[in-house]
C-alpha positions as CSV (number, residue, x, y, z in Angstrom):
1,X,-65.5,-62.7,122.7
2,X,-64.9,-65.1,120.0
3,X,-66.5,-68.1,121.8
4,X,-69.6,-65.9,122.4
5,X,-69.6,-65.1,118.7
6,X,-69.6,-68.7,117.8
7,X,-72.2,-69.5,120.5
8,X,-74.7,-66.9,119.3
9,X,-74.0,-66.9,115.6
10,X,-77.4,-67.6,114.2
11,X,-76.1,-67.6,110.7
12,X,-74.1,-70.7,111.3
13,X,-75.4,-73.3,108.9
14,X,-74.4,-76.1,111.3
15,X,-76.8,-74.9,114.0
16,X,-78.9,-77.9,115.2
17,X,-77.1,-80.3,112.8
18,X,-74.7,-81.9,115.2
19,X,-71.4,-80.2,114.2
20,X,-70.1,-80.7,117.7
21,X,-69.6,-77.1,118.7
22,X,-68.1,-76.1,115.4
23,X,-65.2,-78.7,115.6
24,X,-66.7,-80.7,112.6
25,X,-67.5,-79.2,109.3
26,X,-71.2,-78.7,108.6
27,X,-72.9,-81.6,107.2
28,X,-74.4,-81.0,103.8
29,X,-78.1,-81.5,104.0
30,X,-79.3,-84.5,101.9
31,X,-82.1,-84.4,99.5
32,X,-85.4,-84.6,101.2
33,X,-83.9,-83.4,104.5
34,X,-86.1,-80.8,106.4
35,X,-85.2,-78.3,109.0
36,X,-83.6,-79.6,112.2
37,X,-85.8,-80.7,115.0
38,X,-85.8,-79.1,118.4
39,X,-83.8,-82.0,120.0
40,X,-80.9,-81.5,117.6
41,X,-81.0,-77.7,118.2
42,X,-80.9,-78.2,122.0
43,X,-78.0,-80.7,121.8
44,X,-76.1,-78.4,119.6
45,X,-76.6,-75.5,122.0
46,X,-75.4,-77.7,124.9
47,X,-72.3,-78.6,123.0
48,X,-71.5,-75.0,122.3
49,X,-72.0,-74.1,126.0
50,X,-69.7,-76.9,127.2
51,X,-67.0,-75.8,124.8
52,X,-67.3,-72.3,126.1
53,X,-66.7,-73.4,129.7
54,X,-63.7,-75.5,129.1
55,X,-65.0,-79.0,128.3
56,X,-62.7,-80.7,125.9
57,X,-64.1,-82.9,123.2
58,X,-67.6,-82.8,124.6
59,X,-70.2,-84.2,122.4
60,X,-72.9,-86.8,122.0
61,X,-70.3,-89.6,122.4
62,X,-69.4,-88.5,125.9
63,X,-73.0,-87.8,126.8
64,X,-75.2,-90.1,124.9
65,X,-78.4,-88.7,126.3
66,X,-77.4,-85.2,125.2
67,X,-79.1,-83.8,128.2
68,X,-76.1,-82.2,130.0
69,X,-72.4,-81.6,130.5
70,X,-69.9,-81.4,133.3
71,X,-67.8,-78.2,132.9
72,X,-64.6,-77.5,134.9
73,X,-65.0,-75.2,138.0
74,X,-62.4,-72.7,136.8
75,X,-64.0,-72.3,133.4
76,X,-67.4,-71.9,135.0
77,X,-66.2,-69.1,137.3
78,X,-64.6,-67.3,134.4
79,X,-67.7,-67.6,132.2
80,X,-70.1,-66.5,134.9
81,X,-67.9,-63.5,135.9
82,X,-67.6,-62.4,132.3
83,X,-71.4,-62.6,131.8
84,X,-72.0,-60.8,135.1
85,X,-69.5,-58.0,134.2
86,X,-71.1,-57.5,130.8
87,X,-74.5,-57.4,132.3
88,X,-73.4,-54.9,135.0
89,X,-71.8,-52.7,132.4
90,X,-74.9,-52.7,130.3
91,X,-77.1,-52.0,133.4
92,X,-74.9,-49.0,134.5
93,X,-74.8,-47.6,130.9
94,X,-78.6,-47.5,131.0
95,X,-78.3,-44.7,133.5
96,X,-77.0,-42.1,131.0
97,X,-79.6,-39.7,129.5
98,X,-79.7,-36.4,127.7
99,X,-81.8,-33.3,128.9
100,X,-82.7,-31.0,126.0
101,X,-82.2,-27.2,126.1
102,X,-85.1,-25.5,127.9
103,X,-85.9,-28.6,130.0
104,X,-84.9,-30.0,133.3
105,X,-85.0,-33.6,134.5
106,X,-86.6,-34.5,137.8
107,X,-84.7,-37.6,139.2
108,X,-86.6,-39.8,141.7
109,X,-85.1,-42.6,143.8
110,X,-87.5,-45.4,144.5
111,X,-90.3,-43.0,143.6
112,X,-89.2,-40.2,145.9
113,X,-87.8,-36.9,144.6
114,X,-84.0,-36.9,144.7
115,X,-82.6,-34.0,142.6
116,X,-83.2,-31.9,139.5
117,X,-80.8,-32.3,136.6
118,X,-80.2,-29.3,134.2
119,X,-79.9,-29.5,130.4
120,X,-77.0,-31.6,129.0
121,X,-75.6,-35.1,129.2
122,X,-76.5,-36.5,132.7
123,X,-76.2,-39.8,134.5
124,X,-78.3,-41.4,137.3
125,X,-78.4,-44.8,138.9
126,X,-80.1,-47.2,136.6
127,X,-83.6,-48.4,136.9
128,X,-85.2,-49.6,139.3
129,X,-83.1,-47.6,141.7
130,X,-83.5,-44.2,140.1
131,X,-85.6,-42.8,137.2
132,X,-86.1,-39.4,135.7
133,X,-88.9,-37.4,134.0
134,X,-88.2,-34.4,131.7
135,X,-90.1,-31.2,132.2
136,X,-90.2,-28.2,129.8
137,X,-89.7,-25.0,131.9
138,X,-89.2,-22.6,128.9
139,X,-92.6,-23.3,127.3
140,X,-95.1,-20.5,127.6
141,X,-98.5,-22.1,128.3
142,X,-101.7,-20.3,127.4
143,X,-105.3,-21.0,128.2
144,X,-108.6,-19.0,127.8
145,X,-111.3,-18.3,130.3
146,X,-114.8,-17.4,129.2
147,X,-114.3,-18.4,125.6
148,X,-112.6,-21.0,123.4
149,X,-110.8,-20.0,120.3
150,X,-113.0,-17.0,119.4
151,X,-114.9,-14.4,121.4
152,X,-118.1,-15.6,119.8
153,X,-117.6,-19.1,121.2
154,X,-118.5,-18.1,124.8
155,X,-118.5,-20.3,127.9
156,X,-121.1,-18.6,130.0
157,X,-120.5,-20.4,133.3
158,X,-116.9,-19.0,133.2
159,X,-117.5,-15.5,131.8
160,X,-120.5,-14.2,133.7
161,X,-119.4,-12.3,136.8
162,X,-121.2,-10.0,139.4
163,X,-119.9,-6.5,140.1
164,X,-120.1,-4.5,143.3
165,X,-123.1,-2.5,142.1
166,X,-125.1,-5.8,141.5
167,X,-124.6,-5.8,137.7
168,X,-123.5,-8.7,135.6
169,X,-120.6,-8.5,133.1
170,X,-119.4,-10.9,130.5
171,X,-115.6,-11.2,131.1
172,X,-113.3,-13.0,128.7
173,X,-109.6,-13.1,129.3
174,X,-106.4,-15.0,128.5
175,X,-103.8,-16.3,131.0
176,X,-100.2,-17.1,130.1
177,X,-97.8,-18.9,132.5
178,X,-94.6,-20.9,132.6
179,X,-92.7,-23.0,135.1
180,X,-90.1,-21.7,137.4
181,X,-86.6,-23.1,137.1
182,X,-86.9,-24.7,140.6
183,X,-90.6,-25.4,140.3
184,X,-90.5,-28.7,138.3
185,X,-90.8,-31.0,141.3
186,X,-93.8,-29.0,142.7
187,X,-95.4,-29.0,139.2
188,X,-95.1,-32.8,139.0
189,X,-95.9,-33.9,142.6
190,X,-98.0,-31.2,144.3
191,X,-100.8,-31.0,141.7
192,X,-102.8,-33.7,140.0
193,X,-103.9,-31.5,137.1
194,X,-101.7,-28.3,136.8
195,X,-103.6,-26.7,133.9
196,X,-107.0,-27.1,135.6
197,X,-105.6,-25.8,138.9
198,X,-104.3,-22.6,137.1
199,X,-107.7,-22.2,135.4
200,X,-109.6,-22.4,138.7
201,X,-107.1,-20.0,140.4
202,X,-107.5,-17.4,137.6
203,X,-111.3,-17.6,137.6
204,X,-111.4,-17.3,141.4
205,X,-109.1,-14.2,141.3
206,X,-111.0,-12.6,138.5
207,X,-114.4,-13.0,140.3
208,X,-112.9,-11.6,143.5
209,X,-111.5,-8.5,141.9
210,X,-114.5,-7.8,139.7
211,X,-116.8,-8.2,142.7
212,X,-115.1,-5.3,144.4
213,X,-115.4,-2.9,141.5
214,X,-118.3,-1.0,139.9
215,X,-119.5,-1.9,136.4
216,X,-118.4,1.3,134.7
217,X,-114.9,1.0,136.2
218,X,-114.6,-2.6,134.9
219,X,-115.9,-1.7,131.4
220,X,-113.9,1.4,130.7
221,X,-111.1,3.0,132.6
222,X,-110.2,0.1,135.0
223,X,-109.5,-2.8,132.6
224,X,-105.7,-2.5,133.0
225,X,-105.9,-2.1,136.7
226,X,-108.2,-5.1,137.0
227,X,-105.8,-7.3,135.0
228,X,-102.8,-6.4,137.1
229,X,-104.7,-7.1,140.4
230,X,-105.9,-10.5,139.0
231,X,-102.3,-11.4,138.1
232,X,-101.0,-10.6,141.6
233,X,-103.8,-12.5,143.3
234,X,-103.3,-15.5,141.1
235,X,-99.6,-15.6,141.9
236,X,-100.4,-15.5,145.6
237,X,-102.8,-18.4,145.3
238,X,-100.4,-20.5,143.3
239,X,-97.5,-19.8,145.6
240,X,-99.7,-20.7,148.6
241,X,-100.3,-24.2,147.1
242,X,-96.7,-24.6,146.0
243,X,-97.4,-25.2,142.4
244,X,-94.1,-24.0,140.9
245,X,-95.9,-21.9,138.4
246,X,-95.1,-18.3,137.4
247,X,-97.9,-16.2,135.9
248,X,-96.6,-14.2,133.0
249,X,-99.6,-12.3,131.7
250,X,-103.3,-11.7,132.3
251,X,-104.9,-10.0,129.3
252,X,-108.6,-9.0,129.2
253,X,-109.9,-9.7,125.7
254,X,-113.5,-8.5,125.9
255,X,-115.7,-7.3,128.7
256,X,-119.3,-6.2,128.0
257,X,-122.8,-6.5,129.5
258,X,-124.9,-9.7,128.8
259,X,-126.5,-9.9,125.4
260,X,-130.0,-9.7,126.9
261,X,-129.5,-6.1,128.1
262,X,-127.0,-4.9,125.5
263,X,-129.5,-2.6,123.8
264,X,-130.6,-0.9,127.0
265,X,-127.0,-0.6,128.1
266,X,-126.0,1.1,124.8
267,X,-128.8,3.6,125.3
268,X,-127.6,4.3,128.8
269,X,-124.0,4.7,127.5
270,X,-125.2,7.2,124.8
271,X,-127.1,9.2,127.4
272,X,-124.0,9.3,129.6
273,X,-121.9,10.4,126.7
274,X,-124.3,13.2,125.8
275,X,-124.3,14.3,129.4
276,X,-120.5,14.3,129.5
277,X,-120.5,16.3,126.2
278,X,-122.8,18.9,127.5
279,X,-120.8,19.2,130.7
280,X,-117.6,19.6,128.7
281,X,-119.3,22.3,126.5
282,X,-120.5,24.2,129.6
283,X,-117.1,23.9,131.2
284,X,-115.5,25.2,128.0
285,X,-117.9,28.2,127.9
286,X,-117.2,28.9,131.6
287,X,-113.5,28.7,131.0
288,X,-113.9,31.3,128.2
289,X,-116.3,33.8,130.0
290,X,-115.0,33.7,133.5
291,X,-111.4,34.8,132.7
292,X,-112.8,37.5,130.4
293,X,-115.0,38.9,133.2
294,X,-112.2,38.7,135.6
295,X,-110.0,40.6,133.2
296,X,-112.6,43.4,132.7
297,X,-113.1,43.6,136.5
298,X,-109.4,43.9,137.0
299,X,-109.1,46.6,134.2
300,X,-112.0,48.6,135.8
301,X,-110.3,48.4,139.2
302,X,-107.0,49.5,137.8
303,X,-108.7,52.5,136.0
304,X,-110.5,53.5,139.2
305,X,-107.3,53.2,141.1
306,X,-105.5,55.3,138.6
307,X,-108.3,58.0,138.6
308,X,-108.2,58.0,142.4
309,X,-104.4,58.4,142.4
310,X,-104.7,61.3,139.8
311,X,-107.4,63.2,141.7
312,X,-105.5,62.8,145.0
313,X,-102.3,63.9,143.4
314,X,-103.9,66.9,141.7
315,X,-105.5,67.9,145.0
316,X,-102.3,67.4,146.9
317,X,-100.4,69.5,144.3
318,X,-103.0,72.3,144.4
319,X,-102.9,72.4,148.1
320,X,-99.1,72.5,148.1
321,X,-99.2,75.3,145.5
322,X,-101.7,77.3,147.5
323,X,-99.7,76.8,150.6
324,X,-96.6,78.1,148.9
325,X,-98.5,81.1,147.4
326,X,-99.9,81.9,150.8
327,X,-96.4,82.0,152.2
328,X,-95.2,84.3,149.4
329,X,-98.3,86.5,149.8
330,X,-97.6,87.0,153.4
331,X,-94.1,88.3,152.5
332,X,-95.3,90.9,149.9
333,X,-99.1,91.1,149.7
334,X,-99.3,94.0,147.1
335,X,-96.8,92.5,144.7
336,X,-98.4,89.1,145.0
337,X,-101.9,90.6,144.2
338,X,-100.5,92.3,141.1
339,X,-98.8,89.2,139.9
340,X,-101.9,87.1,140.5
341,X,-104.1,89.7,138.7
342,X,-101.8,89.7,135.6
343,X,-101.6,85.9,135.5
344,X,-105.4,85.6,135.8
345,X,-106.0,88.2,133.0
346,X,-103.4,86.4,130.8
347,X,-105.3,83.2,131.2
348,X,-108.7,84.9,130.6
349,X,-107.7,87.0,127.5
350,X,-105.5,84.2,126.0
351,X,-108.3,82.7,123.9
352,X,-110.4,85.9,123.5
353,X,-111.2,87.1,119.9
354,X,-111.5,90.8,120.9
355,X,-108.6,93.2,121.2
356,X,-108.5,95.3,124.4
357,X,-106.7,98.6,124.1
358,X,-105.8,100.9,127.0
359,X,-106.8,104.5,126.0
360,X,-106.2,106.1,129.4
361,X,-103.4,108.3,127.9
362,X,-105.5,109.5,125.0
363,X,-103.6,107.8,122.3
364,X,-106.0,106.9,119.5
365,X,-103.5,104.7,117.6
366,X,-105.1,101.4,116.9
367,X,-103.1,98.3,117.9
368,X,-102.7,96.0,115.0
369,X,-102.2,92.3,116.1
370,X,-100.5,90.9,113.1
371,X,-100.1,87.4,114.5
372,X,-103.8,87.1,115.2
373,X,-104.7,88.6,111.8
374,X,-102.5,86.1,110.0
375,X,-103.9,83.2,112.0
376,X,-107.5,84.3,111.3
377,X,-106.8,84.7,107.6
378,X,-105.3,81.2,107.4
379,X,-108.5,79.8,109.0
380,X,-110.7,81.7,106.5
381,X,-108.6,80.5,103.6
382,X,-109.0,76.9,104.7
383,X,-112.8,77.4,104.8
384,X,-112.9,78.9,101.3
385,X,-114.0,82.4,102.5
386,X,-113.3,85.4,100.2
387,X,-110.5,87.8,101.2
388,X,-110.1,91.6,100.6
389,X,-107.0,93.6,100.3
390,X,-106.4,96.2,103.1
391,X,-104.2,99.2,102.6
392,X,-100.6,98.5,103.4
393,X,-98.5,100.5,105.7
394,X,-95.6,100.0,103.3
395,X,-95.8,101.0,99.6
396,X,-95.9,98.0,97.3
397,X,-96.4,95.5,100.2
398,X,-99.5,93.3,100.4
399,X,-101.2,92.7,103.7
400,X,-103.6,90.0,104.6
401,X,-107.2,90.8,105.0
402,X,-108.1,92.3,108.3
403,X,-111.6,91.8,109.7
404,X,-113.5,94.8,110.7
405,X,-113.0,95.5,114.4
406,X,-115.1,97.9,116.4
407,X,-113.0,100.8,117.7
408,X,-113.4,101.1,121.4
409,X,-114.3,104.5,122.8
410,X,-112.3,106.1,125.5
411,X,-114.1,106.6,128.7
412,X,-117.0,104.3,127.7
413,X,-118.9,103.1,130.7
414,X,-121.4,100.2,131.0
415,X,-121.1,96.8,129.3
416,X,-118.7,98.0,126.5
417,X,-116.3,99.9,128.8
418,X,-112.6,98.9,128.8
419,X,-112.1,96.4,131.6
420,X,-108.4,97.2,132.1
421,X,-109.0,101.0,132.3
422,X,-111.9,100.5,134.7
423,X,-109.9,98.2,136.9
424,X,-106.9,100.6,137.0
425,X,-109.2,103.6,137.7
426,X,-110.7,101.7,140.6
427,X,-107.3,101.0,142.1
């Protein structure tokens, strides 16, 4: 390496001044000397080369013309081999390259795809045999359809679309996509303009999906569904053309009728909202009234069913009682008639205010019903009626007031006759 250092040492002050390849000390420039001319520089370079390839004592004395030299064959082979080795090493070293994180390198051999190198320190055959191109596969690419930057900056040829019910909608949406890990070769070689291809695929898919739906569905409840269908259709188109692109998101930013019919459409929307509100109010009223009417009907049916069961039960009980009485009557008719008579009289006279006395035996003693007198006096005291003291049967004892009662006459006939006496006399 030292001969090469001497050969290419441009800082050597003896360059072009005839120092015989560095064997002589540099000649001090004299006053008035200028820079060396080209002939001297060329002769000096030849001397250095001859010294490198083994020529001993070469110089201008051996070659007065200064136009060449005759090196030895062995030295020539060594020098040429050394230069070729260095050049080969430099050429092979030019094949090393670094792939950044999130990128892949597409290696081509004579212009044809060879392989894909991942991130890291890589090596390929040097140029012109092989070359590489780095592709960013982690970058999320975004573009807008129907507008640029803001929703007010519209692009009408992209945003206006026709629906299934022959209405026009203004559709503005955003598409995000990235490259697949194995899609870098397709991204580079199968498409001339990848971004424009994705834009055209997204617009085509959106027009197809919107053209199959009604306007109200696209404007209101179907926006999410439309975006999902557009993403799936876009992916199918891009896979069919082998673009190596993966669609990440399709987001609808704004969808509305054209500005020329916006006022009329707002009126129609308000009318539709009023219609829906009235329908909801009617439905709410129906939900309130119908269950109440059904409850009342159910209650009336239950009451009627209960009344029917009560009547049937009472009739069944009375019939069974009558049947049992008939059976007992057949066993002892006279005794049963007496019992039935007494029970009937007891029921009739239970709430009567008159006292019936049997005077058949001629006893004129008046029956004094103390319990009835006490009950009647209590009722009169509650009403605030005045009371009188009747003579007591016991000395010193006070008795409650006894209302005046007509004394029945024994043997009276007609309406005032004693019923019990008359009935017994008839028997």
